[in-house]
CHARMM internal coordinates of N, CA and C (Angstrom, degrees):
IC EDIT
DIST 1 N 1 CA 1.4434
DIST 1 CA 1 C 1.5445
ANGL 1 N 1 CA 1 C 108.42
DIST 1 C 2 N 1.3215
ANGL 1 CA 1 C 2 N 115.44
DIHE 1 N 1 CA 1 C 2 N 130.42
DIST 2 N 2 CA 1.4745
ANGL 1 C 2 N 2 CA 119.20
DIHE 1 CA 1 C 2 N 2 CA -179.63
DIST 2 CA 2 C 1.4840
ANGL 2 N 2 CA 2 C 109.85
DIHE 1 C 2 N 2 CA 2 C -79.92
DIST 2 C 3 N 1.2935
ANGL 2 CA 2 C 3 N 114.42
DIHE 2 N 2 CA 2 C 3 N 168.31
DIST 3 N 3 CA 1.4709
ANGL 2 C 3 N 3 CA 122.25
DIHE 2 CA 2 C 3 N 3 CA 176.30
DIST 3 CA 3 C 1.5357
ANGL 3 N 3 CA 3 C 110.47
DIHE 2 C 3 N 3 CA 3 C -60.50
DIST 3 C 4 N 1.3425
ANGL 3 CA 3 C 4 N 116.38
DIHE 3 N 3 CA 3 C 4 N -40.58
DIST 4 N 4 CA 1.4811
ANGL 3 C 4 N 4 CA 121.19
DIHE 3 CA 3 C 4 N 4 CA 178.58
DIST 4 CA 4 C 1.5051
ANGL 4 N 4 CA 4 C 111.65
DIHE 3 C 4 N 4 CA 4 C -61.43
DIST 4 C 5 N 1.3658
ANGL 4 CA 4 C 5 N 115.12
DIHE 4 N 4 CA 4 C 5 N -42.86
DIST 5 N 5 CA 1.4405
ANGL 4 C 5 N 5 CA 122.04
DIHE 4 CA 4 C 5 N 5 CA 179.10
DIST 5 CA 5 C 1.5292
ANGL 5 N 5 CA 5 C 111.56
DIHE 4 C 5 N 5 CA 5 C -60.05
DIST 5 C 6 N 1.3398
ANGL 5 CA 5 C 6 N 112.46
DIHE 5 N 5 CA 5 C 6 N -44.87
DIST 6 N 6 CA 1.4868
ANGL 5 C 6 N 6 CA 117.98
DIHE 5 CA 5 C 6 N 6 CA 179.81
DIST 6 CA 6 C 1.5216
ANGL 6 N 6 CA 6 C 111.91
DIHE 5 C 6 N 6 CA 6 C -63.54
DIST 6 C 7 N 1.3189
ANGL 6 CA 6 C 7 N 115.73
DIHE 6 N 6 CA 6 C 7 N -44.55
DIST 7 N 7 CA 1.4835
ANGL 6 C 7 N 7 CA 120.18
DIHE 6 CA 6 C 7 N 7 CA 179.10
DIST 7 CA 7 C 1.5086
ANGL 7 N 7 CA 7 C 110.76
DIHE 6 C 7 N 7 CA 7 C -60.07
DIST 7 C 8 N 1.3207
ANGL 7 CA 7 C 8 N 116.38
DIHE 7 N 7 CA 7 C 8 N -44.13
DIST 8 N 8 CA 1.4504
ANGL 7 C 8 N 8 CA 121.78
DIHE 7 CA 7 C 8 N 8 CA 179.87
DIST 8 CA 8 C 1.5004
ANGL 8 N 8 CA 8 C 111.56
DIHE 7 C 8 N 8 CA 8 C -64.43
DIST 8 C 9 N 1.3406
ANGL 8 CA 8 C 9 N 116.19
DIHE 8 N 8 CA 8 C 9 N -43.23
DIST 9 N 9 CA 1.4565
ANGL 8 C 9 N 9 CA 119.26
DIHE 8 CA 8 C 9 N 9 CA 178.85
DIST 9 CA 9 C 1.5199
ANGL 9 N 9 CA 9 C 113.54
DIHE 8 C 9 N 9 CA 9 C -61.61
DIST 9 C 10 N 1.3324
ANGL 9 CA 9 C 10 N 116.17
DIHE 9 N 9 CA 9 C 10 N -44.74
DIST 10 N 10 CA 1.4703
ANGL 9 C 10 N 10 CA 120.54
DIHE 9 CA 9 C 10 N 10 CA 179.92
DIST 10 CA 10 C 1.5572
ANGL 10 N 10 CA 10 C 108.52
DIHE 9 C 10 N 10 CA 10 C -63.09
DIST 10 C 11 N 1.3035
ANGL 10 CA 10 C 11 N 117.95
DIHE 10 N 10 CA 10 C 11 N -43.62
DIST 11 N 11 CA 1.4236
ANGL 10 C 11 N 11 CA 122.02
DIHE 10 CA 10 C 11 N 11 CA 178.99
DIST 11 CA 11 C 1.5459
ANGL 11 N 11 CA 11 C 111.77
DIHE 10 C 11 N 11 CA 11 C -60.95
DIST 11 C 12 N 1.3054
ANGL 11 CA 11 C 12 N 116.38
DIHE 11 N 11 CA 11 C 12 N -45.72
DIST 12 N 12 CA 1.4486
ANGL 11 C 12 N 12 CA 120.81
DIHE 11 CA 11 C 12 N 12 CA 178.67
DIST 12 CA 12 C 1.5421
ANGL 12 N 12 CA 12 C 111.45
DIHE 11 C 12 N 12 CA 12 C -60.46
DIST 12 C 13 N 1.3180
ANGL 12 CA 12 C 13 N 116.45
DIHE 12 N 12 CA 12 C 13 N -44.38
DIST 13 N 13 CA 1.4389
ANGL 12 C 13 N 13 CA 120.67
DIHE 12 CA 12 C 13 N 13 CA 179.42
DIST 13 CA 13 C 1.4906
ANGL 13 N 13 CA 13 C 111.52
DIHE 12 C 13 N 13 CA 13 C -58.87
DIST 13 C 14 N 1.3608
ANGL 13 CA 13 C 14 N 116.36
DIHE 13 N 13 CA 13 C 14 N -45.49
DIST 14 N 14 CA 1.4829
ANGL 13 C 14 N 14 CA 120.34
DIHE 13 CA 13 C 14 N 14 CA 177.89
DIST 14 CA 14 C 1.5006
ANGL 14 N 14 CA 14 C 111.79
DIHE 13 C 14 N 14 CA 14 C -59.99
DIST 14 C 15 N 1.3447
ANGL 14 CA 14 C 15 N 116.46
DIHE 14 N 14 CA 14 C 15 N -46.31
DIST 15 N 15 CA 1.4514
ANGL 14 C 15 N 15 CA 121.00
DIHE 14 CA 14 C 15 N 15 CA -177.18
DIST 15 CA 15 C 1.5201
ANGL 15 N 15 CA 15 C 111.08
DIHE 14 C 15 N 15 CA 15 C -65.16
DIST 15 C 16 N 1.3205
ANGL 15 CA 15 C 16 N 119.12
DIHE 15 N 15 CA 15 C 16 N -44.78
DIST 16 N 16 CA 1.4465
ANGL 15 C 16 N 16 CA 121.54
DIHE 15 CA 15 C 16 N 16 CA 179.08
DIST 16 CA 16 C 1.5576
ANGL 16 N 16 CA 16 C 109.56
DIHE 15 C 16 N 16 CA 16 C -58.76
DIST 16 C 17 N 1.2694
ANGL 16 CA 16 C 17 N 116.98
DIHE 16 N 16 CA 16 C 17 N -47.43
DIST 17 N 17 CA 1.4844
ANGL 16 C 17 N 17 CA 119.21
DIHE 16 CA 16 C 17 N 17 CA 178.93
DIST 17 CA 17 C 1.5283
ANGL 17 N 17 CA 17 C 111.11
DIHE 16 C 17 N 17 CA 17 C -59.42
DIST 17 C 18 N 1.3221
ANGL 17 CA 17 C 18 N 117.08
DIHE 17 N 17 CA 17 C 18 N -41.71
DIST 18 N 18 CA 1.4536
ANGL 17 C 18 N 18 CA 120.05
DIHE 17 CA 17 C 18 N 18 CA 178.47
DIST 18 CA 18 C 1.5370
ANGL 18 N 18 CA 18 C 111.51
DIHE 17 C 18 N 18 CA 18 C -64.83
DIST 18 C 19 N 1.2982
ANGL 18 CA 18 C 19 N 116.69
DIHE 18 N 18 CA 18 C 19 N -41.83
DIST 19 N 19 CA 1.4926
ANGL 18 C 19 N 19 CA 119.88
DIHE 18 CA 18 C 19 N 19 CA 178.13
DIST 19 CA 19 C 1.5150
ANGL 19 N 19 CA 19 C 109.77
DIHE 18 C 19 N 19 CA 19 C -59.44
DIST 19 C 20 N 1.2975
ANGL 19 CA 19 C 20 N 116.75
DIHE 19 N 19 CA 19 C 20 N -45.16
DIST 20 N 20 CA 1.4812
ANGL 19 C 20 N 20 CA 122.22
DIHE 19 CA 19 C 20 N 20 CA 179.52
DIST 20 CA 20 C 1.5681
ANGL 20 N 20 CA 20 C 108.94
DIHE 19 C 20 N 20 CA 20 C -56.95
DIST 20 C 21 N 1.2791
ANGL 20 CA 20 C 21 N 116.41
DIHE 20 N 20 CA 20 C 21 N -48.43
DIST 21 N 21 CA 1.4977
ANGL 20 C 21 N 21 CA 120.71
DIHE 20 CA 20 C 21 N 21 CA -177.17
DIST 21 CA 21 C 1.4778
ANGL 21 N 21 CA 21 C 112.28
DIHE 20 C 21 N 21 CA 21 C -68.69
DIST 21 C 22 N 1.3587
ANGL 21 CA 21 C 22 N 118.55
DIHE 21 N 21 CA 21 C 22 N -48.76
DIST 22 N 22 CA 1.4295
ANGL 21 C 22 N 22 CA 121.53
DIHE 21 CA 21 C 22 N 22 CA -169.91
DIST 22 CA 22 C 1.5314
ANGL 22 N 22 CA 22 C 112.73
DIHE 21 C 22 N 22 CA 22 C -80.77
DIST 22 C 23 N 1.3549
ANGL 22 CA 22 C 23 N 116.10
DIHE 22 N 22 CA 22 C 23 N -24.83
DIST 23 N 23 CA 1.4526
ANGL 22 C 23 N 23 CA 118.27
DIHE 22 CA 22 C 23 N 23 CA -177.95
DIST 23 CA 23 C 1.5576
ANGL 23 N 23 CA 23 C 111.59
DIHE 22 C 23 N 23 CA 23 C -107.32
DIST 23 C 24 N 1.3448
ANGL 23 CA 23 C 24 N 114.11
DIHE 23 N 23 CA 23 C 24 N -0.78
DIST 24 N 24 CA 1.4494
ANGL 23 C 24 N 24 CA 120.25
DIHE 23 CA 23 C 24 N 24 CA 177.34
DIST 24 CA 24 C 1.5585
ANGL 24 N 24 CA 24 C 113.21
DIHE 23 C 24 N 24 CA 24 C 51.33
DIST 24 C 25 N 1.3315
ANGL 24 CA 24 C 25 N 111.79
DIHE 24 N 24 CA 24 C 25 N 49.81
DIST 25 N 25 CA 1.4895
ANGL 24 C 25 N 25 CA 119.40
DIHE 24 CA 24 C 25 N 25 CA 176.96
DIST 25 CA 25 C 1.5311
ANGL 25 N 25 CA 25 C 108.34
DIHE 24 C 25 N 25 CA 25 C -122.95
DIST 25 C 26 N 1.3391
ANGL 25 CA 25 C 26 N 115.49
DIHE 25 N 25 CA 25 C 26 N 166.03
DIST 26 N 26 CA 1.4808
ANGL 25 C 26 N 26 CA 118.10
DIHE 25 CA 25 C 26 N 26 CA -179.77
DIST 26 CA 26 C 1.5214
ANGL 26 N 26 CA 26 C 110.56
DIHE 25 C 26 N 26 CA 26 C -78.06
DIST 26 C 27 N 1.3098
ANGL 26 CA 26 C 27 N 113.36
DIHE 26 N 26 CA 26 C 27 N 164.60
DIST 27 N 27 CA 1.4554
ANGL 26 C 27 N 27 CA 122.15
DIHE 26 CA 26 C 27 N 27 CA -174.69
DIST 27 CA 27 C 1.5349
ANGL 27 N 27 CA 27 C 113.15
DIHE 26 C 27 N 27 CA 27 C -58.21
DIST 27 C 28 N 1.3535
ANGL 27 CA 27 C 28 N 116.77
DIHE 27 N 27 CA 27 C 28 N -43.85
DIST 28 N 28 CA 1.4597
ANGL 27 C 28 N 28 CA 119.65
DIHE 27 CA 27 C 28 N 28 CA -179.48
DIST 28 CA 28 C 1.5176
ANGL 28 N 28 CA 28 C 111.21
DIHE 27 C 28 N 28 CA 28 C -64.22
DIST 28 C 29 N 1.3177
ANGL 28 CA 28 C 29 N 117.90
DIHE 28 N 28 CA 28 C 29 N -40.37
DIST 29 N 29 CA 1.4370
ANGL 28 C 29 N 29 CA 120.72
DIHE 28 CA 28 C 29 N 29 CA 179.93
DIST 29 CA 29 C 1.5565
ANGL 29 N 29 CA 29 C 111.19
DIHE 28 C 29 N 29 CA 29 C -67.82
DIST 29 C 30 N 1.3251
ANGL 29 CA 29 C 30 N 115.90
DIHE 29 N 29 CA 29 C 30 N -37.95
DIST 30 N 30 CA 1.4683
ANGL 29 C 30 N 30 CA 119.48
DIHE 29 CA 29 C 30 N 30 CA 176.68
DIST 30 CA 30 C 1.5217
ANGL 30 N 30 CA 30 C 109.71
DIHE 29 C 30 N 30 CA 30 C -65.46
DIST 30 C 31 N 1.2990
ANGL 30 CA 30 C 31 N 118.59
DIHE 30 N 30 CA 30 C 31 N -39.30
DIST 31 N 31 CA 1.5059
ANGL 30 C 31 N 31 CA 121.21
DIHE 30 CA 30 C 31 N 31 CA 176.61
DIST 31 CA 31 C 1.4814
ANGL 31 N 31 CA 31 C 109.86
DIHE 30 C 31 N 31 CA 31 C -61.00
DIST 31 C 32 N 1.3381
ANGL 31 CA 31 C 32 N 117.39
DIHE 31 N 31 CA 31 C 32 N -49.41
DIST 32 N 32 CA 1.4554
ANGL 31 C 32 N 32 CA 121.16
DIHE 31 CA 31 C 32 N 32 CA -179.29
DIST 32 CA 32 C 1.5174
ANGL 32 N 32 CA 32 C 111.61
DIHE 31 C 32 N 32 CA 32 C -58.48
DIST 32 C 33 N 1.3075
ANGL 32 CA 32 C 33 N 116.21
DIHE 32 N 32 CA 32 C 33 N -44.24
DIST 33 N 33 CA 1.4522
ANGL 32 C 33 N 33 CA 121.74
DIHE 32 CA 32 C 33 N 33 CA -178.76
DIST 33 CA 33 C 1.5496
ANGL 33 N 33 CA 33 C 110.89
DIHE 32 C 33 N 33 CA 33 C -62.35
DIST 33 C 34 N 1.3032
ANGL 33 CA 33 C 34 N 115.69
DIHE 33 N 33 CA 33 C 34 N -47.45
DIST 34 N 34 CA 1.5096
ANGL 33 C 34 N 34 CA 117.77
DIHE 33 CA 33 C 34 N 34 CA 179.75
DIST 34 CA 34 C 1.4838
ANGL 34 N 34 CA 34 C 112.87
DIHE 33 C 34 N 34 CA 34 C -70.42
DIST 34 C 35 N 1.3569
ANGL 34 CA 34 C 35 N 116.96
DIHE 34 N 34 CA 34 C 35 N -48.08
DIST 35 N 35 CA 1.4392
ANGL 34 C 35 N 35 CA 119.70
DIHE 34 CA 34 C 35 N 35 CA -178.42
DIST 35 CA 35 C 1.5167
ANGL 35 N 35 CA 35 C 116.75
DIHE 34 C 35 N 35 CA 35 C -58.82
DIST 35 C 36 N 1.3546
ANGL 35 CA 35 C 36 N 115.18
DIHE 35 N 35 CA 35 C 36 N -24.55
DIST 36 N 36 CA 1.4680
ANGL 35 C 36 N 36 CA 119.75
DIHE 35 CA 35 C 36 N 36 CA 179.74
DIST 36 CA 36 C 1.5323
ANGL 36 N 36 CA 36 C 113.14
DIHE 35 C 36 N 36 CA 36 C -94.34
DIST 36 C 37 N 1.3165
ANGL 36 CA 36 C 37 N 114.91
DIHE 36 N 36 CA 36 C 37 N 6.67
DIST 37 N 37 CA 1.4904
ANGL 36 C 37 N 37 CA 119.63
DIHE 36 CA 36 C 37 N 37 CA -176.46
DIST 37 CA 37 C 1.5645
ANGL 37 N 37 CA 37 C 112.63
DIHE 36 C 37 N 37 CA 37 C -89.92
DIST 37 C 38 N 1.3197
ANGL 37 CA 37 C 38 N 113.61
DIHE 37 N 37 CA 37 C 38 N 157.64
DIST 38 N 38 CA 1.4773
ANGL 37 C 38 N 38 CA 120.66
DIHE 37 CA 37 C 38 N 38 CA 174.12
DIST 38 CA 38 C 1.5736
ANGL 38 N 38 CA 38 C 107.78
DIHE 37 C 38 N 38 CA 38 C -64.25
DIST 38 C 39 N 1.2719
ANGL 38 CA 38 C 39 N 116.75
DIHE 38 N 38 CA 38 C 39 N -35.16
DIST 39 N 39 CA 1.4736
ANGL 38 C 39 N 39 CA 121.51
DIHE 38 CA 38 C 39 N 39 CA -178.41
DIST 39 CA 39 C 1.5064
ANGL 39 N 39 CA 39 C 109.45
DIHE 38 C 39 N 39 CA 39 C -58.96
DIST 39 C 40 N 1.3285
ANGL 39 CA 39 C 40 N 117.72
DIHE 39 N 39 CA 39 C 40 N -45.85
DIST 40 N 40 CA 1.4205
ANGL 39 C 40 N 40 CA 120.43
DIHE 39 CA 39 C 40 N 40 CA -179.45
DIST 40 CA 40 C 1.5317
ANGL 40 N 40 CA 40 C 110.38
DIHE 39 C 40 N 40 CA 40 C -66.89
DIST 40 C 41 N 1.3075
ANGL 40 CA 40 C 41 N 118.76
DIHE 40 N 40 CA 40 C 41 N -38.12
DIST 41 N 41 CA 1.4554
ANGL 40 C 41 N 41 CA 121.22
DIHE 40 CA 40 C 41 N 41 CA 177.08
DIST 41 CA 41 C 1.5165
ANGL 41 N 41 CA 41 C 110.66
DIHE 40 C 41 N 41 CA 41 C -60.97
DIST 41 C 42 N 1.3075
ANGL 41 CA 41 C 42 N 116.75
DIHE 41 N 41 CA 41 C 42 N -43.71
DIST 42 N 42 CA 1.4715
ANGL 41 C 42 N 42 CA 121.52
DIHE 41 CA 41 C 42 N 42 CA -179.80
DIST 42 CA 42 C 1.5573
ANGL 42 N 42 CA 42 C 109.73
DIHE 41 C 42 N 42 CA 42 C -69.26
DIST 42 C 43 N 1.3078
ANGL 42 CA 42 C 43 N 117.49
DIHE 42 N 42 CA 42 C 43 N -35.22
DIST 43 N 43 CA 1.4556
ANGL 42 C 43 N 43 CA 120.79
DIHE 42 CA 42 C 43 N 43 CA 178.08
DIST 43 CA 43 C 1.4996
ANGL 43 N 43 CA 43 C 110.29
DIHE 42 C 43 N 43 CA 43 C -62.96
DIST 43 C 44 N 1.3088
ANGL 43 CA 43 C 44 N 117.45
DIHE 43 N 43 CA 43 C 44 N -37.03
DIST 44 N 44 CA 1.4833
ANGL 43 C 44 N 44 CA 123.68
DIHE 43 CA 43 C 44 N 44 CA -179.32
DIST 44 CA 44 C 1.5490
ANGL 44 N 44 CA 44 C 113.81
DIHE 43 C 44 N 44 CA 44 C -79.41
DIST 44 C 45 N 1.3459
ANGL 44 CA 44 C 45 N 116.25
DIHE 44 N 44 CA 44 C 45 N -13.19
DIST 45 N 45 CA 1.4457
ANGL 44 C 45 N 45 CA 121.18
DIHE 44 CA 44 C 45 N 45 CA 179.21
DIST 45 CA 45 C 1.5092
ANGL 45 N 45 CA 45 C 108.96
DIHE 44 C 45 N 45 CA 45 C -87.76
DIST 45 C 46 N 1.3344
ANGL 45 CA 45 C 46 N 116.86
DIHE 45 N 45 CA 45 C 46 N 104.67
DIST 46 N 46 CA 1.4565
ANGL 45 C 46 N 46 CA 122.43
DIHE 45 CA 45 C 46 N 46 CA -175.14
DIST 46 CA 46 C 1.5538
ANGL 46 N 46 CA 46 C 111.13
DIHE 45 C 46 N 46 CA 46 C -55.44
DIST 46 C 47 N 1.3438
ANGL 46 CA 46 C 47 N 115.73
DIHE 46 N 46 CA 46 C 47 N -31.84
DIST 47 N 47 CA 1.4597
ANGL 46 C 47 N 47 CA 120.75
DIHE 46 CA 46 C 47 N 47 CA -178.16
DIST 47 CA 47 C 1.5167
ANGL 47 N 47 CA 47 C 113.59
DIHE 46 C 47 N 47 CA 47 C -60.26
DIST 47 C 48 N 1.3537
ANGL 47 CA 47 C 48 N 117.05
DIHE 47 N 47 CA 47 C 48 N -30.45
DIST 48 N 48 CA 1.4707
ANGL 47 C 48 N 48 CA 120.78
DIHE 47 CA 47 C 48 N 48 CA -176.96
DIST 48 CA 48 C 1.5547
ANGL 48 N 48 CA 48 C 109.91
DIHE 47 C 48 N 48 CA 48 C -74.45
DIST 48 C 49 N 1.3030
ANGL 48 CA 48 C 49 N 118.00
DIHE 48 N 48 CA 48 C 49 N -28.86
DIST 49 N 49 CA 1.4751
ANGL 48 C 49 N 49 CA 120.62
DIHE 48 CA 48 C 49 N 49 CA -177.39
DIST 49 CA 49 C 1.5058
ANGL 49 N 49 CA 49 C 111.27
DIHE 48 C 49 N 49 CA 49 C 74.38
DIST 49 C 50 N 1.3011
ANGL 49 CA 49 C 50 N 118.22
DIHE 49 N 49 CA 49 C 50 N 9.91
DIST 50 N 50 CA 1.4694
ANGL 49 C 50 N 50 CA 121.05
DIHE 49 CA 49 C 50 N 50 CA -178.13
DIST 50 CA 50 C 1.5355
ANGL 50 N 50 CA 50 C 111.18
DIHE 49 C 50 N 50 CA 50 C -63.55
DIST 50 C 51 N 1.3280
ANGL 50 CA 50 C 51 N 117.47
DIHE 50 N 50 CA 50 C 51 N -29.12
DIST 51 N 51 CA 1.4471
ANGL 50 C 51 N 51 CA 121.04
DIHE 50 CA 50 C 51 N 51 CA -179.31
DIST 51 CA 51 C 1.5395
ANGL 51 N 51 CA 51 C 111.85
DIHE 50 C 51 N 51 CA 51 C -63.86
DIST 51 C 52 N 1.3390
ANGL 51 CA 51 C 52 N 117.77
DIHE 51 N 51 CA 51 C 52 N -14.78
DIST 52 N 52 CA 1.4472
ANGL 51 C 52 N 52 CA 121.72
DIHE 51 CA 51 C 52 N 52 CA 177.23
DIST 52 CA 52 C 1.5496
ANGL 52 N 52 CA 52 C 114.03
DIHE 51 C 52 N 52 CA 52 C -84.48
DIST 52 C 53 N 1.3320
ANGL 52 CA 52 C 53 N 114.21
DIHE 52 N 52 CA 52 C 53 N -11.24
DIST 53 N 53 CA 1.4908
ANGL 52 C 53 N 53 CA 119.80
DIHE 52 CA 52 C 53 N 53 CA -179.01
DIST 53 CA 53 C 1.5071
ANGL 53 N 53 CA 53 C 110.07
DIHE 52 C 53 N 53 CA 53 C -81.71
DIST 53 C 54 N 1.3275
ANGL 53 CA 53 C 54 N 116.38
DIHE 53 N 53 CA 53 C 54 N 166.24
DIST 54 N 54 CA 1.4427
ANGL 53 C 54 N 54 CA 120.25
DIHE 53 CA 53 C 54 N 54 CA 177.82
DIST 54 CA 54 C 1.5616
ANGL 54 N 54 CA 54 C 109.25
DIHE 53 C 54 N 54 CA 54 C -73.19
DIST 54 C 55 N 1.2967
ANGL 54 CA 54 C 55 N 114.07
DIHE 54 N 54 CA 54 C 55 N 160.44
DIST 55 N 55 CA 1.4549
ANGL 54 C 55 N 55 CA 119.06
DIHE 54 CA 54 C 55 N 55 CA 178.18
DIST 55 CA 55 C 1.5531
ANGL 55 N 55 CA 55 C 109.81
DIHE 54 C 55 N 55 CA 55 C -67.00
DIST 55 C 56 N 1.3256
ANGL 55 CA 55 C 56 N 116.97
DIHE 55 N 55 CA 55 C 56 N -31.64
DIST 56 N 56 CA 1.4872
ANGL 55 C 56 N 56 CA 121.68
DIHE 55 CA 55 C 56 N 56 CA 177.23
DIST 56 CA 56 C 1.5350
ANGL 56 N 56 CA 56 C 109.55
DIHE 55 C 56 N 56 CA 56 C -62.04
DIST 56 C 57 N 1.3411
ANGL 56 CA 56 C 57 N 116.87
DIHE 56 N 56 CA 56 C 57 N -43.65
DIST 57 N 57 CA 1.4489
ANGL 56 C 57 N 57 CA 120.74
DIHE 56 CA 56 C 57 N 57 CA 179.11
DIST 57 CA 57 C 1.5180
ANGL 57 N 57 CA 57 C 112.20
DIHE 56 C 57 N 57 CA 57 C -64.07
DIST 57 C 58 N 1.3540
ANGL 57 CA 57 C 58 N 115.85
DIHE 57 N 57 CA 57 C 58 N -44.79
DIST 58 N 58 CA 1.4184
ANGL 57 C 58 N 58 CA 119.97
DIHE 57 CA 57 C 58 N 58 CA -179.20
DIST 58 CA 58 C 1.5297
ANGL 58 N 58 CA 58 C 110.71
DIHE 57 C 58 N 58 CA 58 C -67.65
DIST 58 C 59 N 1.3186
ANGL 58 CA 58 C 59 N 118.67
DIHE 58 N 58 CA 58 C 59 N -35.82
DIST 59 N 59 CA 1.4586
ANGL 58 C 59 N 59 CA 122.26
DIHE 58 CA 58 C 59 N 59 CA 176.48
DIST 59 CA 59 C 1.5341
ANGL 59 N 59 CA 59 C 109.15
DIHE 58 C 59 N 59 CA 59 C -63.73
DIST 59 C 60 N 1.3055
ANGL 59 CA 59 C 60 N 118.18
DIHE 59 N 59 CA 59 C 60 N -40.33
DIST 60 N 60 CA 1.4661
ANGL 59 C 60 N 60 CA 121.20
DIHE 59 CA 59 C 60 N 60 CA 177.80
DIST 60 CA 60 C 1.5123
ANGL 60 N 60 CA 60 C 109.11
DIHE 59 C 60 N 60 CA 60 C -59.16
DIST 60 C 61 N 1.3278
ANGL 60 CA 60 C 61 N 119.28
DIHE 60 N 60 CA 60 C 61 N -43.28
DIST 61 N 61 CA 1.4137
ANGL 60 C 61 N 61 CA 122.08
DIHE 60 CA 60 C 61 N 61 CA 177.77
DIST 61 CA 61 C 1.5233
ANGL 61 N 61 CA 61 C 113.04
DIHE 60 C 61 N 61 CA 61 C -60.98
DIST 61 C 62 N 1.3345
ANGL 61 CA 61 C 62 N 112.82
DIHE 61 N 61 CA 61 C 62 N -41.94
DIST 62 N 62 CA 1.4680
ANGL 61 C 62 N 62 CA 121.01
DIHE 61 CA 61 C 62 N 62 CA 175.80
DIST 62 CA 62 C 1.5168
ANGL 62 N 62 CA 62 C 112.44
DIHE 61 C 62 N 62 CA 62 C -60.89
DIST 62 C 63 N 1.2959
ANGL 62 CA 62 C 63 N 116.69
DIHE 62 N 62 CA 62 C 63 N -43.73
DIST 63 N 63 CA 1.4670
ANGL 62 C 63 N 63 CA 121.82
DIHE 62 CA 62 C 63 N 63 CA 177.88
DIST 63 CA 63 C 1.5276
ANGL 63 N 63 CA 63 C 111.58
DIHE 62 C 63 N 63 CA 63 C -61.12
DIST 63 C 64 N 1.3163
ANGL 63 CA 63 C 64 N 115.28
DIHE 63 N 63 CA 63 C 64 N -41.96
DIST 64 N 64 CA 1.4908
ANGL 63 C 64 N 64 CA 121.68
DIHE 63 CA 63 C 64 N 64 CA 176.66
DIST 64 CA 64 C 1.5078
ANGL 64 N 64 CA 64 C 109.65
DIHE 63 C 64 N 64 CA 64 C -61.04
DIST 64 C 65 N 1.3131
ANGL 64 CA 64 C 65 N 116.54
DIHE 64 N 64 CA 64 C 65 N -42.44
DIST 65 N 65 CA 1.4521
ANGL 64 C 65 N 65 CA 121.13
DIHE 64 CA 64 C 65 N 65 CA 177.65
DIST 65 CA 65 C 1.4897
ANGL 65 N 65 CA 65 C 110.92
DIHE 64 C 65 N 65 CA 65 C -60.06
DIST 65 C 66 N 1.3164
ANGL 65 CA 65 C 66 N 117.43
DIHE 65 N 65 CA 65 C 66 N -45.27
DIST 66 N 66 CA 1.4722
ANGL 65 C 66 N 66 CA 121.85
DIHE 65 CA 65 C 66 N 66 CA 179.50
DIST 66 CA 66 C 1.5266
ANGL 66 N 66 CA 66 C 110.39
DIHE 65 C 66 N 66 CA 66 C -64.09
DIST 66 C 67 N 1.3165
ANGL 66 CA 66 C 67 N 115.95
DIHE 66 N 66 CA 66 C 67 N -44.85
DIST 67 N 67 CA 1.4590
ANGL 66 C 67 N 67 CA 120.84
DIHE 66 CA 66 C 67 N 67 CA -174.53
DIST 67 CA 67 C 1.5464
ANGL 67 N 67 CA 67 C 115.00
DIHE 66 C 67 N 67 CA 67 C -74.26
DIST 67 C 68 N 1.3604
ANGL 67 CA 67 C 68 N 115.13
DIHE 67 N 67 CA 67 C 68 N -38.95
DIST 68 N 68 CA 1.4150
ANGL 67 C 68 N 68 CA 120.21
DIHE 67 CA 67 C 68 N 68 CA -173.50
DIST 68 CA 68 C 1.5345
ANGL 68 N 68 CA 68 C 116.28
DIHE 67 C 68 N 68 CA 68 C -113.97
DIST 68 C 69 N 1.3399
ANGL 68 CA 68 C 69 N 115.99
DIHE 68 N 68 CA 68 C 69 N -5.64
DIST 69 N 69 CA 1.4449
ANGL 68 C 69 N 69 CA 122.03
DIHE 68 CA 68 C 69 N 69 CA 178.91
DIST 69 CA 69 C 1.4786
ANGL 69 N 69 CA 69 C 112.28
DIHE 68 C 69 N 69 CA 69 C 83.32
DIST 69 C 70 N 1.3188
ANGL 69 CA 69 C 70 N 118.63
DIHE 69 N 69 CA 69 C 70 N 4.68
DIST 70 N 70 CA 1.4676
ANGL 69 C 70 N 70 CA 121.84
DIHE 69 CA 69 C 70 N 70 CA 177.69
DIST 70 CA 70 C 1.4825
ANGL 70 N 70 CA 70 C 109.75
DIHE 69 C 70 N 70 CA 70 C -155.56
DIST 70 C 71 N 1.2758
ANGL 70 CA 70 C 71 N 116.42
DIHE 70 N 70 CA 70 C 71 N 164.52
DIST 71 N 71 CA 1.4738
ANGL 70 C 71 N 71 CA 121.70
DIHE 70 CA 70 C 71 N 71 CA 176.23
DIST 71 CA 71 C 1.5295
ANGL 71 N 71 CA 71 C 109.47
DIHE 70 C 71 N 71 CA 71 C -81.98
DIST 71 C 72 N 1.3185
ANGL 71 CA 71 C 72 N 114.89
DIHE 71 N 71 CA 71 C 72 N 132.27
DIST 72 N 72 CA 1.4650
ANGL 71 C 72 N 72 CA 120.52
DIHE 71 CA 71 C 72 N 72 CA -179.02
DIST 72 CA 72 C 1.5360
ANGL 72 N 72 CA 72 C 109.30
DIHE 71 C 72 N 72 CA 72 C -120.24
DIST 72 C 73 N 1.3003
ANGL 72 CA 72 C 73 N 117.39
DIHE 72 N 72 CA 72 C 73 N 117.52
DIST 73 N 73 CA 1.4593
ANGL 72 C 73 N 73 CA 121.07
DIHE 72 CA 72 C 73 N 73 CA 175.71
DIST 73 CA 73 C 1.5018
ANGL 73 N 73 CA 73 C 108.14
DIHE 72 C 73 N 73 CA 73 C -107.15
DIST 73 C 74 N 1.2836
ANGL 73 CA 73 C 74 N 115.94
DIHE 73 N 73 CA 73 C 74 N 101.08
DIST 74 N 74 CA 1.4691
ANGL 73 C 74 N 74 CA 120.06
DIHE 73 CA 73 C 74 N 74 CA -174.39
DIST 74 CA 74 C 1.5109
ANGL 74 N 74 CA 74 C 114.24
DIHE 73 C 74 N 74 CA 74 C -72.07
DIST 74 C 75 N 1.3049
ANGL 74 CA 74 C 75 N 118.27
DIHE 74 N 74 CA 74 C 75 N -18.81
DIST 75 N 75 CA 1.4758
ANGL 74 C 75 N 75 CA 119.64
DIHE 74 CA 74 C 75 N 75 CA -179.64
DIST 75 CA 75 C 1.4736
ANGL 75 N 75 CA 75 C 113.72
DIHE 74 C 75 N 75 CA 75 C -78.52
DIST 75 C 76 N 1.3238
ANGL 75 CA 75 C 76 N 118.88
DIHE 75 N 75 CA 75 C 76 N -8.05
DIST 76 N 76 CA 1.4737
ANGL 75 C 76 N 76 CA 121.44
DIHE 75 CA 75 C 76 N 76 CA -179.23
DIST 76 CA 76 C 1.5176
ANGL 76 N 76 CA 76 C 108.19
DIHE 75 C 76 N 76 CA 76 C -95.28
END
COOR INIT
IC SEED 1 N 1 CA 1 C
IC BUILD
């Protein structure tokens, strides 16, 4: 397992746990929700460098995607 894979895996674990807690859904549903998102696709794309960001930052992008139907990066 590469360092990038490890960083992504830790980030995904944190986000899934947060989805379960904040949305009051079961673990499988949270996994399906996140794994089918654009945020997850970008997290897995090494070119984006998103795997280097904190899980809090990535979760914020995911929340924006849920709320607005797309990822919003306000700092750009």
